[in-house]
All heavy atoms as TSV, in Angstrom:
chain	resi	resn	atom	element	x	y	z
A	1	MET	N	N	145.225	122.115	146.051
A	1	MET	CA	C	146.037	122.896	145.051
A	1	MET	C	C	147.221	123.505	145.784
A	1	MET	O	O	146.997	124.064	146.822
A	1	MET	CB	C	145.167	123.862	144.280
A	1	MET	CG	C	145.778	124.477	143.103
A	1	MET	SD	S	145.814	123.257	141.802
A	1	MET	CE	C	146.945	124.047	140.683
A	2	SER	N	N	148.353	123.476	145.280
A	2	SER	CA	C	149.508	124.105	145.875
A	2	SER	C	C	149.463	125.584	145.712
A	2	SER	O	O	148.977	126.170	144.763
A	2	SER	CB	C	150.774	123.536	145.162
A	2	SER	OG	O	150.915	122.203	145.410
A	3	SER	N	N	150.190	126.238	146.629
A	3	SER	CA	C	150.176	127.739	146.652
A	3	SER	C	C	151.381	128.377	145.957
A	3	SER	O	O	151.434	129.505	145.673
A	3	SER	CB	C	150.034	128.258	148.107
A	3	SER	OG	O	151.201	127.837	148.818
A	4	GLY	N	N	152.376	127.498	145.801
A	4	GLY	CA	C	153.700	128.051	145.288
A	4	GLY	C	C	154.615	128.484	146.317
A	4	GLY	O	O	155.704	128.922	146.038
A	5	ILE	N	N	154.221	128.391	147.561
A	5	ILE	CA	C	155.103	128.797	148.767
A	5	ILE	C	C	155.754	127.530	149.329
A	5	ILE	O	O	155.163	126.517	149.311
A	5	ILE	CB	C	154.242	129.518	149.819
A	5	ILE	CG1	C	153.581	130.832	149.166
A	5	ILE	CG2	C	155.114	129.969	150.926
A	5	ILE	CD1	C	152.633	131.490	150.107
A	6	ALA	N	N	156.999	127.733	149.843
A	6	ALA	CA	C	157.746	126.553	150.236
A	6	ALA	C	C	157.245	125.932	151.609
A	6	ALA	O	O	157.650	124.851	151.947
A	6	ALA	CB	C	159.218	126.934	150.346
A	7	VAL	N	N	156.473	126.751	152.367
A	7	VAL	CA	C	156.049	126.233	153.620
A	7	VAL	C	C	154.511	126.250	153.784
A	7	VAL	O	O	153.865	126.920	152.998
A	7	VAL	CB	C	156.660	127.067	154.814
A	7	VAL	CG1	C	158.135	126.924	154.928
A	7	VAL	CG2	C	156.236	128.524	154.670
A	8	GLY	N	N	153.923	125.579	154.719
A	8	GLY	CA	C	152.489	125.478	154.934
A	8	GLY	C	C	151.857	124.227	154.396
A	8	GLY	O	O	152.472	123.368	153.860
A	9	LEU	N	N	150.537	124.183	154.630
A	9	LEU	CA	C	149.801	122.955	154.295
A	9	LEU	C	C	149.780	122.700	152.707
A	9	LEU	O	O	149.929	121.611	152.258
A	9	LEU	CB	C	148.372	123.020	154.775
A	9	LEU	CG	C	148.238	122.821	156.257
A	9	LEU	CD1	C	146.730	123.159	156.674
A	9	LEU	CD2	C	148.505	121.457	156.657
A	10	LYS	N	N	149.677	123.785	152.009
A	10	LYS	CA	C	149.606	123.709	150.489
A	10	LYS	C	C	150.890	124.116	149.868
A	10	LYS	O	O	150.936	124.795	148.841
A	10	LYS	CB	C	148.430	124.550	150.030
A	10	LYS	CG	C	147.095	124.191	150.576
A	10	LYS	CD	C	146.002	125.022	150.146
A	10	LYS	CE	C	144.645	124.587	150.650
A	10	LYS	NZ	N	143.556	125.441	150.276
A	11	LYS	N	N	152.042	123.636	150.484
A	11	LYS	CA	C	153.329	124.083	150.002
A	11	LYS	C	C	153.650	123.359	148.633
A	11	LYS	O	O	152.970	122.400	148.356
A	11	LYS	CB	C	154.412	123.740	150.965
A	11	LYS	CG	C	154.617	122.211	151.226
A	11	LYS	CD	C	155.595	122.040	152.342
A	11	LYS	CE	C	155.679	120.557	152.610
A	11	LYS	NZ	N	156.325	120.181	153.829
A	12	GLY	N	N	154.611	123.853	147.909
A	12	GLY	CA	C	155.025	123.196	146.690
A	12	GLY	C	C	154.645	123.960	145.489
A	12	GLY	O	O	153.934	124.877	145.457
A	13	PHE	N	N	155.179	123.408	144.368
A	13	PHE	CA	C	154.954	124.037	142.998
A	13	PHE	C	C	153.542	123.737	142.580
A	13	PHE	O	O	153.104	122.604	142.682
A	13	PHE	CB	C	155.969	123.456	142.023
A	13	PHE	CG	C	156.013	124.205	140.776
A	13	PHE	CD1	C	156.706	125.394	140.559
A	13	PHE	CD2	C	155.335	123.641	139.586
A	13	PHE	CE1	C	156.675	126.086	139.385
A	13	PHE	CE2	C	155.281	124.306	138.387
A	13	PHE	CZ	C	155.995	125.567	138.253
A	14	PRO	N	N	152.768	124.718	142.106
A	14	PRO	CA	C	151.417	124.495	141.609
A	14	PRO	C	C	151.343	123.718	140.326
A	14	PRO	O	O	151.899	124.199	139.362
A	14	PRO	CB	C	150.779	125.885	141.479
A	14	PRO	CG	C	151.933	126.845	141.379
A	14	PRO	CD	C	153.159	126.155	142.087
A	15	VAL	N	N	150.892	122.532	140.353
A	15	VAL	CA	C	150.699	121.641	139.182
A	15	VAL	C	C	149.313	121.238	138.979
A	15	VAL	O	O	148.512	121.221	139.899
A	15	VAL	CB	C	151.631	120.470	139.223
A	15	VAL	CG1	C	153.153	120.788	139.144
A	15	VAL	CG2	C	151.361	119.635	140.485
A	16	GLU	N	N	148.954	120.834	137.752
A	16	GLU	CA	C	147.688	120.387	137.462
A	16	GLU	C	C	147.497	118.865	137.824
A	16	GLU	O	O	148.349	118.135	137.515
A	16	GLU	CB	C	147.333	120.562	136.015
A	16	GLU	CG	C	145.866	120.365	135.682
A	16	GLU	CD	C	145.611	120.733	134.184
A	16	GLU	OE1	O	146.102	121.754	133.682
A	16	GLU	OE2	O	144.793	119.983	133.546
A	17	LYS	N	N	146.459	118.480	138.507
A	17	LYS	CA	C	146.284	117.098	138.850
A	17	LYS	C	C	145.934	116.340	137.610
A	17	LYS	O	O	145.120	116.586	136.827
A	17	LYS	CB	C	145.093	116.967	139.877
A	17	LYS	CG	C	144.909	115.657	140.589
A	17	LYS	CD	C	145.861	115.538	141.768
A	17	LYS	CE	C	145.505	114.289	142.525
A	17	LYS	NZ	N	146.483	114.038	143.492
A	18	ARG	N	N	146.616	115.159	137.491
A	18	ARG	CA	C	146.402	114.233	136.329
A	18	ARG	C	C	145.270	113.311	136.675
A	18	ARG	O	O	145.090	112.798	137.782
A	18	ARG	CB	C	147.653	113.474	136.043
A	18	ARG	CG	C	148.861	114.343	135.505
A	18	ARG	CD	C	150.066	113.524	135.294
A	18	ARG	NE	N	149.887	112.566	134.199
A	18	ARG	CZ	C	150.752	111.663	133.913
A	18	ARG	NH1	N	151.910	111.477	134.528
A	18	ARG	NH2	N	150.521	110.797	132.958
A	19	ALA	N	N	144.517	112.962	135.619
A	19	ALA	CA	C	143.333	112.117	135.809
A	19	ALA	C	C	143.889	110.620	135.831
A	19	ALA	O	O	144.837	110.313	135.105
A	19	ALA	CB	C	142.363	112.185	134.670
A	20	ASN	N	N	143.346	109.863	136.758
A	20	ASN	CA	C	143.701	108.447	136.929
A	20	ASN	C	C	143.195	107.584	135.730
A	20	ASN	O	O	141.967	107.737	135.401
A	20	ASN	CB	C	143.231	107.847	138.238
A	20	ASN	CG	C	143.948	108.455	139.420
A	20	ASN	OD1	O	145.038	108.968	139.186
A	20	ASN	ND2	N	143.362	108.306	140.579
A	21	VAL	N	N	144.000	106.804	135.130
A	21	VAL	CA	C	143.571	105.951	134.080
A	21	VAL	C	C	143.072	104.645	134.618
A	21	VAL	O	O	143.654	104.072	135.563
A	21	VAL	CB	C	144.796	105.633	133.110
A	21	VAL	CG1	C	144.364	104.761	131.995
A	21	VAL	CG2	C	145.373	106.891	132.576
A	22	ALA	N	N	141.877	104.228	134.162
A	22	ALA	CA	C	141.310	103.035	134.671
A	22	ALA	C	C	142.139	101.785	134.298
A	22	ALA	O	O	142.500	101.577	133.111
A	22	ALA	CB	C	139.865	102.757	134.155
A	23	ARG	N	N	142.544	101.003	135.295
A	23	ARG	CA	C	143.418	99.810	135.035
A	23	ARG	C	C	142.527	98.566	134.758
A	23	ARG	O	O	141.385	98.441	135.327
A	23	ARG	CB	C	144.286	99.556	136.200
A	23	ARG	CG	C	145.319	100.637	136.355
A	23	ARG	CD	C	146.203	100.325	137.521
A	23	ARG	NE	N	147.199	101.474	137.592
A	23	ARG	CZ	C	148.332	101.397	138.292
A	23	ARG	NH1	N	148.675	100.210	138.919
A	23	ARG	NH2	N	149.188	102.363	138.331
A	24	PRO	N	N	142.983	97.562	134.074
A	24	PRO	CA	C	142.215	96.384	133.844
A	24	PRO	C	C	141.893	95.590	135.176
A	24	PRO	O	O	140.846	94.942	135.209
A	24	PRO	CB	C	143.065	95.483	132.982
A	24	PRO	CG	C	144.009	96.490	132.215
A	24	PRO	CD	C	144.224	97.615	133.264
A	25	SER	N	N	142.841	95.766	136.148
A	25	SER	CA	C	142.563	94.983	137.419
A	25	SER	C	C	141.415	95.563	138.092
A	25	SER	O	O	140.853	94.816	138.960
A	25	SER	CB	C	143.871	95.157	138.301
A	25	SER	OG	O	144.124	96.515	138.553
A	26	ASN	N	N	141.053	96.791	137.944
A	26	ASN	CA	C	139.849	97.343	138.590
A	26	ASN	C	C	138.504	96.758	138.089
A	26	ASN	O	O	137.470	96.742	138.750
A	26	ASN	CB	C	139.814	98.870	138.414
A	26	ASN	CG	C	140.994	99.596	139.139
A	26	ASN	OD1	O	141.641	98.988	139.938
A	26	ASN	ND2	N	141.140	100.846	138.732
A	27	LYS	N	N	138.549	96.157	136.896
A	27	LYS	CA	C	137.413	95.619	136.295
A	27	LYS	C	C	137.234	94.147	136.540
A	27	LYS	O	O	136.355	93.533	136.037
A	27	LYS	CB	C	137.479	95.917	134.778
A	27	LYS	CG	C	136.285	95.711	133.977
A	27	LYS	CD	C	136.498	95.987	132.433
A	27	LYS	CE	C	135.478	95.151	131.732
A	27	LYS	NZ	N	136.000	94.457	130.591
A	28	LYS	N	N	138.242	93.538	137.280
A	28	LYS	CA	C	138.330	92.126	137.388
A	28	LYS	C	C	137.025	91.444	137.959
A	28	LYS	O	O	136.668	90.442	137.466
A	28	LYS	CB	C	139.490	91.849	138.245
A	28	LYS	CG	C	139.826	90.323	138.351
A	28	LYS	CD	C	141.083	90.113	139.209
A	28	LYS	CE	C	141.347	88.531	139.349
A	28	LYS	NZ	N	142.497	88.355	140.193
A	29	ALA	N	N	136.468	92.049	139.023
A	29	ALA	CA	C	135.375	91.314	139.723
A	29	ALA	C	C	134.001	91.590	139.027
A	29	ALA	O	O	133.061	90.940	139.342
A	29	ALA	CB	C	135.335	91.885	141.177
A	30	VAL	N	N	133.925	92.463	138.026
A	30	VAL	CA	C	132.619	92.740	137.347
A	30	VAL	C	C	132.331	91.569	136.325
A	30	VAL	O	O	133.098	91.236	135.540
A	30	VAL	CB	C	132.794	94.037	136.541
A	30	VAL	CG1	C	131.435	94.391	135.848
A	30	VAL	CG2	C	133.103	95.212	137.481
A	31	THR	N	N	131.139	91.014	136.470
A	31	THR	CA	C	130.738	89.955	135.593
A	31	THR	C	C	130.015	90.575	134.291
A	31	THR	O	O	129.201	91.476	134.522
A	31	THR	CB	C	129.759	88.991	136.243
A	31	THR	OG1	O	128.682	89.680	136.806
A	31	THR	CG2	C	130.449	88.178	137.340
A	32	SER	N	N	130.228	89.958	133.193
A	32	SER	CA	C	129.645	90.463	131.968
A	32	SER	C	C	128.240	89.919	131.874
A	32	SER	O	O	127.843	88.985	132.620
A	32	SER	CB	C	130.553	90.024	130.772
A	32	SER	OG	O	130.514	88.626	130.680
A	33	LYS	N	N	127.431	90.497	130.921
A	33	LYS	CA	C	126.105	90.003	130.739
A	33	LYS	C	C	126.041	88.590	130.231
A	33	LYS	O	O	125.209	87.796	130.753
A	33	LYS	CB	C	125.447	90.875	129.632
A	33	LYS	CG	C	125.113	92.268	130.052
A	33	LYS	CD	C	124.452	93.037	128.890
A	33	LYS	CE	C	124.362	94.504	129.144
A	33	LYS	NZ	N	123.829	95.211	127.981
A	34	ARG	N	N	127.008	88.297	129.366
A	34	ARG	CA	C	127.089	86.876	128.877
A	34	ARG	C	C	127.373	85.845	129.984
A	34	ARG	O	O	126.739	84.821	130.098
A	34	ARG	CB	C	128.150	86.879	127.738
A	34	ARG	CG	C	128.387	85.446	127.203
A	34	ARG	CD	C	129.585	85.544	126.190
A	34	ARG	NE	N	130.109	84.194	126.012
A	34	ARG	CZ	C	129.648	83.302	125.128
A	34	ARG	NH1	N	128.516	83.691	124.403
A	34	ARG	NH2	N	130.154	82.160	124.919
A	35	THR	N	N	128.304	86.102	130.823
A	35	THR	CA	C	128.738	85.324	131.918
A	35	THR	C	C	127.604	85.112	132.859
A	35	THR	O	O	127.323	83.917	133.321
A	35	THR	CB	C	129.991	85.877	132.668
A	35	THR	OG1	O	130.995	86.143	131.679
A	35	THR	CG2	C	130.488	84.842	133.689
A	36	LYS	N	N	126.922	86.172	133.224
A	36	LYS	CA	C	125.780	86.216	134.129
A	36	LYS	C	C	124.718	85.255	133.590
A	36	LYS	O	O	124.117	84.416	134.257
A	36	LYS	CB	C	125.262	87.582	134.423
A	36	LYS	CG	C	124.137	87.622	135.411
A	36	LYS	CD	C	123.802	89.081	135.647
A	36	LYS	CE	C	122.630	89.216	136.702
A	36	LYS	NZ	N	122.141	90.536	136.769
A	37	MET	N	N	124.406	85.375	132.278
A	37	MET	CA	C	123.338	84.655	131.638
A	37	MET	C	C	123.726	83.176	131.555
A	37	MET	O	O	122.888	82.275	131.940
A	37	MET	CB	C	123.117	85.124	130.190
A	37	MET	CG	C	121.862	84.599	129.479
A	37	MET	SD	S	122.156	83.165	128.486
A	37	MET	CE	C	123.448	83.657	127.348
A	38	ILE	N	N	124.992	82.829	131.287
A	38	ILE	CA	C	125.394	81.494	131.303
A	38	ILE	C	C	125.300	80.792	132.648
A	38	ILE	O	O	124.902	79.713	132.772
A	38	ILE	CB	C	126.774	81.365	130.713
A	38	ILE	CG1	C	126.820	81.655	129.141
A	38	ILE	CG2	C	127.447	79.923	130.881
A	38	ILE	CD1	C	128.129	81.847	128.548
A	39	ARG	N	N	125.715	81.524	133.658
A	39	ARG	CA	C	125.678	81.032	135.064
A	39	ARG	C	C	124.266	80.679	135.463
A	39	ARG	O	O	123.926	79.739	136.128
A	39	ARG	CB	C	126.352	81.939	136.050
A	39	ARG	CG	C	127.772	81.935	135.935
A	39	ARG	CD	C	128.494	82.791	137.026
A	39	ARG	NE	N	129.934	82.816	136.796
A	39	ARG	CZ	C	130.715	83.747	137.256
A	39	ARG	NH1	N	130.190	84.786	137.887
A	39	ARG	NH2	N	132.018	83.667	137.019
A	40	GLU	N	N	123.284	81.653	135.060
A	40	GLU	CA	C	121.968	81.380	135.438
A	40	GLU	C	C	121.352	80.169	134.696
A	40	GLU	O	O	120.714	79.381	135.301
A	40	GLU	CB	C	121.092	82.647	134.960
A	40	GLU	CG	C	121.196	83.777	135.907
A	40	GLU	CD	C	120.423	85.049	135.338
A	40	GLU	OE1	O	119.628	84.861	134.424
A	40	GLU	OE2	O	120.628	86.098	135.939
A	41	LEU	N	N	121.764	79.996	133.427
A	41	LEU	CA	C	121.295	78.777	132.640
A	41	LEU	C	C	121.819	77.530	133.240
A	41	LEU	O	O	121.061	76.537	133.379
A	41	LEU	CB	C	121.778	79.018	131.200
A	41	LEU	CG	C	121.371	77.868	130.273
A	41	LEU	CD1	C	119.911	78.098	129.887
A	41	LEU	CD2	C	122.194	77.938	129.080
A	42	VAL	N	N	123.119	77.527	133.616
A	42	VAL	CA	C	123.712	76.326	134.162
A	42	VAL	C	C	123.023	75.967	135.482
A	42	VAL	O	O	122.720	74.815	135.742
A	42	VAL	CB	C	125.205	76.521	134.322
A	42	VAL	CG1	C	125.801	75.428	135.187
A	42	VAL	CG2	C	125.895	76.560	132.945
A	43	SER	N	N	122.843	76.974	136.410
A	43	SER	CA	C	122.208	76.700	137.673
A	43	SER	C	C	120.756	76.151	137.448
A	43	SER	O	O	120.255	75.354	138.270
A	43	SER	CB	C	122.205	77.915	138.578
A	43	SER	OG	O	121.411	78.893	137.959
A	44	GLU	N	N	120.030	76.630	136.393
A	44	GLU	CA	C	118.730	76.225	136.084
A	44	GLU	C	C	118.740	74.764	135.615
A	44	GLU	O	O	117.841	73.978	136.057
A	44	GLU	CB	C	118.151	77.136	134.990
A	44	GLU	CG	C	116.633	77.057	134.814
A	44	GLU	CD	C	116.188	78.049	133.742
A	44	GLU	OE1	O	116.467	79.216	133.875
A	44	GLU	OE2	O	115.490	77.541	132.849
A	45	VAL	N	N	119.626	74.413	134.731
A	45	VAL	CA	C	119.774	73.074	134.277
A	45	VAL	C	C	120.257	72.048	135.290
A	45	VAL	O	O	119.632	70.981	135.508
A	45	VAL	CB	C	120.696	73.015	132.999
A	45	VAL	CG1	C	120.944	71.569	132.541
A	45	VAL	CG2	C	120.077	73.828	131.842
A	46	VAL	N	N	121.315	72.345	135.948
A	46	VAL	CA	C	121.932	71.471	136.894
A	46	VAL	C	C	121.237	71.354	138.246
A	46	VAL	O	O	121.110	70.313	138.825
A	46	VAL	CB	C	123.456	71.839	137.116
A	46	VAL	CG1	C	124.087	70.998	138.207
A	46	VAL	CG2	C	124.210	71.826	135.778
A	47	GLY	N	N	120.699	72.441	138.718
A	47	GLY	CA	C	119.956	72.514	139.915
A	47	GLY	C	C	120.895	73.024	141.061
A	47	GLY	O	O	121.908	73.578	140.845
A	48	LEU	N	N	120.488	72.764	142.294
A	48	LEU	CA	C	121.201	73.221	143.492
A	48	LEU	C	C	122.296	72.243	143.864
A	48	LEU	O	O	122.098	71.032	143.736
A	48	LEU	CB	C	120.270	73.440	144.665
A	48	LEU	CG	C	119.133	74.419	144.448
A	48	LEU	CD1	C	118.160	74.388	145.632
A	48	LEU	CD2	C	119.640	75.862	144.303
A	49	SER	N	N	123.324	72.826	144.515
A	49	SER	CA	C	124.399	71.963	145.059
A	49	SER	C	C	123.849	71.426	146.321
A	49	SER	O	O	122.929	71.893	146.950
A	49	SER	CB	C	125.638	72.742	145.269
A	49	SER	OG	O	125.452	73.755	146.129
A	50	PRO	N	N	124.519	70.314	146.844
A	50	PRO	CA	C	124.012	69.696	148.079
A	50	PRO	C	C	123.968	70.637	149.222
A	50	PRO	O	O	122.968	70.532	150.063
A	50	PRO	CB	C	125.102	68.581	148.320
A	50	PRO	CG	C	125.651	68.213	146.934
A	50	PRO	CD	C	125.632	69.550	146.248
A	51	TYR	N	N	124.925	71.485	149.400
A	51	TYR	CA	C	124.834	72.347	150.525
A	51	TYR	C	C	123.781	73.358	150.532
A	51	TYR	O	O	123.109	73.758	151.502
A	51	TYR	CB	C	126.195	73.002	150.858
A	51	TYR	CG	C	126.440	74.259	150.150
A	51	TYR	CD1	C	126.190	75.604	150.727
A	51	TYR	CD2	C	126.997	74.279	148.811
A	51	TYR	CE1	C	126.400	76.722	150.041
A	51	TYR	CE2	C	127.192	75.490	148.091
A	51	TYR	CZ	C	126.904	76.707	148.777
A	51	TYR	OH	O	127.083	77.933	148.120
A	52	GLU	N	N	123.390	73.744	149.220
A	52	GLU	CA	C	122.300	74.718	149.010
A	52	GLU	C	C	120.966	74.009	149.343
A	52	GLU	O	O	120.071	74.541	149.989
A	52	GLU	CB	C	122.361	75.257	147.621
A	52	GLU	CG	C	123.394	76.186	147.303
A	52	GLU	CD	C	123.533	76.616	145.862
A	52	GLU	OE1	O	123.158	75.739	144.969
A	52	GLU	OE2	O	123.980	77.753	145.561
A	53	ARG	N	N	120.925	72.800	148.924
A	53	ARG	CA	C	119.720	71.969	149.304
A	53	ARG	C	C	119.477	71.881	150.752
A	53	ARG	O	O	118.362	71.933	151.296
A	53	ARG	CB	C	119.722	70.540	148.642
A	53	ARG	CG	C	118.960	70.559	147.272
A	53	ARG	CD	C	118.936	69.073	146.725
A	53	ARG	NE	N	119.687	69.080	145.495
A	53	ARG	CZ	C	120.770	68.328	145.252
A	53	ARG	NH1	N	121.232	67.491	146.163
A	53	ARG	NH2	N	121.353	68.421	144.099
A	54	ARG	N	N	120.591	71.623	151.382
A	54	ARG	CA	C	120.512	71.464	152.938
A	54	ARG	C	C	120.108	72.744	153.580
A	54	ARG	O	O	119.334	72.760	154.547
A	54	ARG	CB	C	121.891	71.013	153.405
A	54	ARG	CG	C	121.865	70.647	154.807
A	54	ARG	CD	C	123.009	69.882	155.293
A	54	ARG	NE	N	123.053	69.779	156.729
A	54	ARG	CZ	C	124.128	69.620	157.440
A	54	ARG	NH1	N	125.317	69.409	156.936
A	54	ARG	NH2	N	124.012	69.581	158.769
A	55	LEU	N	N	120.599	73.890	153.024
A	55	LEU	CA	C	120.190	75.164	153.642
A	55	LEU	C	C	118.700	75.395	153.411
A	55	LEU	O	O	118.001	75.884	154.325
A	55	LEU	CB	C	120.955	76.299	152.907
A	55	LEU	CG	C	122.386	76.539	153.363
A	55	LEU	CD1	C	123.084	77.538	152.417
A	55	LEU	CD2	C	122.362	77.053	154.723
A	56	LEU	N	N	118.090	75.068	152.245
A	56	LEU	CA	C	116.693	75.179	152.032
A	56	LEU	C	C	115.900	74.325	152.895
A	56	LEU	O	O	114.893	74.649	153.401
A	56	LEU	CB	C	116.382	74.901	150.548
A	56	LEU	CG	C	116.794	76.023	149.564
A	56	LEU	CD1	C	116.547	75.530	148.136
A	56	LEU	CD2	C	116.094	77.305	149.843
A	57	ASP	N	N	116.453	73.070	153.086
A	57	ASP	CA	C	115.804	72.166	154.071
A	57	ASP	C	C	115.749	72.706	155.500
A	57	ASP	O	O	114.784	72.589	156.185
A	57	ASP	CB	C	116.465	70.771	154.023
A	57	ASP	CG	C	115.792	69.808	154.768
A	57	ASP	OD1	O	114.508	69.622	154.603
A	57	ASP	OD2	O	116.375	69.045	155.628
A	58	MET	N	N	116.846	73.341	155.890
A	58	MET	CA	C	116.924	73.981	157.208
A	58	MET	C	C	115.829	75.012	157.300
A	58	MET	O	O	115.265	75.201	158.352
A	58	MET	CB	C	118.318	74.568	157.478
A	58	MET	CG	C	119.354	73.599	157.928
A	58	MET	SD	S	120.860	74.544	158.169
A	58	MET	CE	C	122.015	73.235	158.515
A	59	LEU	N	N	115.736	75.740	156.233
A	59	LEU	CA	C	114.754	76.859	156.259
A	59	LEU	C	C	113.303	76.384	156.381
A	59	LEU	O	O	112.548	76.948	157.106
A	59	LEU	CB	C	114.889	77.685	154.950
A	59	LEU	CG	C	114.036	78.993	154.783
A	59	LEU	CD1	C	114.495	79.939	155.841
A	59	LEU	CD2	C	114.109	79.504	153.433
A	60	LYS	N	N	113.015	75.234	155.650
A	60	LYS	CA	C	111.678	74.624	155.687
A	60	LYS	C	C	111.406	74.132	157.047
A	60	LYS	O	O	110.328	74.377	157.608
A	60	LYS	CB	C	111.562	73.596	154.666
A	60	LYS	CG	C	111.461	74.068	153.249
A	60	LYS	CD	C	111.451	72.922	152.285
A	60	LYS	CE	C	111.634	73.469	150.881
A	60	LYS	NZ	N	111.879	72.329	149.918
A	61	THR	N	N	112.292	73.371	157.700
A	61	THR	CA	C	112.066	72.711	158.950
A	61	THR	C	C	111.968	73.797	160.020
A	61	THR	O	O	111.196	73.677	160.955
A	61	THR	CB	C	113.168	71.730	159.395
A	61	THR	OG1	O	114.466	72.366	159.284
A	61	THR	CG2	C	113.090	70.533	158.393
A	62	GLY	N	N	112.695	74.877	159.894
A	62	GLY	CA	C	112.565	75.988	160.838
A	62	GLY	C	C	113.127	75.686	162.192
A	62	GLY	O	O	114.163	74.984	162.363
A	63	GLY	N	N	112.505	76.243	163.206
A	63	GLY	CA	C	112.948	76.139	164.596
A	63	GLY	C	C	113.466	77.433	165.125
A	63	GLY	O	O	113.356	78.477	164.367
A	64	ALA	N	N	113.749	77.491	166.357
A	64	ALA	CA	C	114.006	78.765	167.022
A	64	ALA	C	C	115.350	79.350	166.565
A	64	ALA	O	O	115.417	80.559	166.194
A	64	ALA	CB	C	114.110	78.562	168.511
A	65	SER	N	N	116.392	78.547	166.409
A	65	SER	CA	C	117.691	79.036	165.986
A	65	SER	C	C	118.099	78.698	164.585
A	65	SER	O	O	119.267	78.495	164.284
A	65	SER	CB	C	118.770	78.592	166.972
A	65	SER	OG	O	118.863	77.242	166.959
A	66	SER	N	N	117.096	78.402	163.747
A	66	SER	CA	C	117.387	77.915	162.378
A	66	SER	C	C	118.143	78.952	161.589
A	66	SER	O	O	119.076	78.534	160.759
A	66	SER	CB	C	116.135	77.546	161.653
A	66	SER	OG	O	115.310	78.669	161.445
A	67	GLU	N	N	117.798	80.171	161.697
A	67	GLU	CA	C	118.511	81.270	160.850
A	67	GLU	C	C	119.972	81.338	161.231
A	67	GLU	O	O	120.785	81.379	160.331
A	67	GLU	CB	C	117.861	82.651	161.076
A	67	GLU	CG	C	117.045	82.971	159.827
A	67	GLU	CD	C	116.512	84.449	159.910
A	67	GLU	OE1	O	117.349	85.364	159.968
A	67	GLU	OE2	O	115.242	84.517	159.844
A	68	LYS	N	N	120.186	81.315	162.510
A	68	LYS	CA	C	121.585	81.416	162.978
A	68	LYS	C	C	122.348	80.170	162.522
A	68	LYS	O	O	123.510	80.308	162.097
A	68	LYS	CB	C	121.611	81.455	164.504
A	68	LYS	CG	C	122.996	81.768	165.078
A	68	LYS	CD	C	122.922	81.920	166.636
A	68	LYS	CE	C	124.346	82.158	167.182
A	68	LYS	NZ	N	124.341	82.326	168.563
A	69	ARG	N	N	121.765	78.974	162.617
A	69	ARG	CA	C	122.417	77.793	162.151
A	69	ARG	C	C	122.673	77.840	160.704
A	69	ARG	O	O	123.760	77.380	160.218
A	69	ARG	CB	C	121.602	76.546	162.479
A	69	ARG	CG	C	122.059	75.783	163.659
A	69	ARG	CD	C	121.385	74.429	163.853
A	69	ARG	NE	N	119.889	74.551	163.724
A	69	ARG	CZ	C	119.181	73.736	162.986
A	69	ARG	NH1	N	119.772	72.759	162.309
A	69	ARG	NH2	N	117.882	73.893	162.867
A	70	MET	N	N	121.730	78.382	159.911
A	70	MET	CA	C	121.940	78.469	158.504
A	70	MET	C	C	123.124	79.377	158.118
A	70	MET	O	O	123.943	79.076	157.291
A	70	MET	CB	C	120.629	79.061	157.866
A	70	MET	CG	C	119.595	78.089	157.633
A	70	MET	SD	S	118.049	78.862	157.079
A	70	MET	CE	C	118.598	79.685	155.620
A	71	TYR	N	N	123.219	80.527	158.841
A	71	TYR	CA	C	124.276	81.481	158.512
A	71	TYR	C	C	125.658	80.769	158.835
A	71	TYR	O	O	126.612	80.899	158.131
A	71	TYR	CB	C	124.158	82.697	159.352
A	71	TYR	CG	C	123.074	83.647	158.884
A	71	TYR	CD1	C	122.161	84.210	159.709
A	71	TYR	CD2	C	123.050	84.084	157.538
A	71	TYR	CE1	C	121.152	85.040	159.247
A	71	TYR	CE2	C	122.122	84.953	157.025
A	71	TYR	CZ	C	121.143	85.427	157.864
A	71	TYR	OH	O	120.288	86.265	157.410
A	72	LYS	N	N	125.661	80.101	160.042
A	72	LYS	CA	C	126.943	79.379	160.370
A	72	LYS	C	C	127.279	78.370	159.423
A	72	LYS	O	O	128.499	78.191	158.918
A	72	LYS	CB	C	126.752	78.744	161.781
A	72	LYS	CG	C	126.924	79.638	162.913
A	72	LYS	CD	C	126.875	78.893	164.177
A	72	LYS	CE	C	127.446	79.634	165.321
A	72	LYS	NZ	N	127.525	78.928	166.564
A	73	PHE	N	N	126.347	77.564	158.930
A	73	PHE	CA	C	126.539	76.485	157.946
A	73	PHE	C	C	127.059	77.092	156.635
A	73	PHE	O	O	127.988	76.539	156.063
A	73	PHE	CB	C	125.234	75.637	157.755
A	73	PHE	CG	C	125.358	74.531	156.801
A	73	PHE	CD1	C	126.009	73.381	157.220
A	73	PHE	CD2	C	124.883	74.599	155.551
A	73	PHE	CE1	C	126.162	72.309	156.336
A	73	PHE	CE2	C	124.969	73.544	154.646
A	73	PHE	CZ	C	125.604	72.376	155.047
A	74	ALA	N	N	126.387	78.116	156.104
A	74	ALA	CA	C	126.715	78.706	154.859
A	74	ALA	C	C	128.093	79.358	154.936
A	74	ALA	O	O	128.840	79.299	153.971
A	74	ALA	CB	C	125.741	79.783	154.510
A	75	LYS	N	N	128.523	79.913	156.062
A	75	LYS	CA	C	129.749	80.562	156.215
A	75	LYS	C	C	130.883	79.524	156.134
A	75	LYS	O	O	131.963	79.767	155.609
A	75	LYS	CB	C	129.875	81.231	157.566
A	75	LYS	CG	C	130.992	82.222	157.675
A	75	LYS	CD	C	130.837	83.158	158.852
A	75	LYS	CE	C	131.137	82.462	160.149
A	75	LYS	NZ	N	131.197	83.351	161.314
A	76	ARG	N	N	130.611	78.278	156.650
A	76	ARG	CA	C	131.633	77.274	156.622
A	76	ARG	C	C	131.865	76.651	155.273
A	76	ARG	O	O	132.857	76.137	154.960
A	76	ARG	CB	C	131.267	76.156	157.626
A	76	ARG	CG	C	131.681	76.486	159.065
A	76	ARG	CD	C	131.262	75.262	159.922
A	76	ARG	NE	N	129.853	75.169	160.002
A	76	ARG	CZ	C	129.259	74.304	160.780
A	76	ARG	NH1	N	129.952	73.462	161.562
A	76	ARG	NH2	N	127.925	74.215	160.856
A	77	ARG	N	N	130.820	76.818	154.434
A	77	ARG	CA	C	131.030	76.211	153.086
A	77	ARG	C	C	131.709	77.163	152.109
A	77	ARG	O	O	131.441	78.207	151.882
A	77	ARG	CB	C	129.541	75.876	152.504
A	77	ARG	CG	C	128.908	74.805	153.301
A	77	ARG	CD	C	129.489	73.422	152.983
A	77	ARG	NE	N	128.872	72.442	153.724
A	77	ARG	CZ	C	129.485	71.611	154.664
A	77	ARG	NH1	N	130.842	71.975	154.932
A	77	ARG	NH2	N	128.878	70.756	155.341
């Protein structure tokens, strides 16, 4: 809050802070209930994509560095 004095850290005319209005762009990444449900349904019907199947196969076969390989593979896709 400003002090009304021309110098110092809190210099300037004392004014009331305005509340920020939520913009539509802030809501962009939020998925709705309907969209989430539809995506779940589609993935249930269609199944896994080839790269997801390969990741699960890597997990099953295992090995010493399987997790690291999985992360690298998933990151590239």
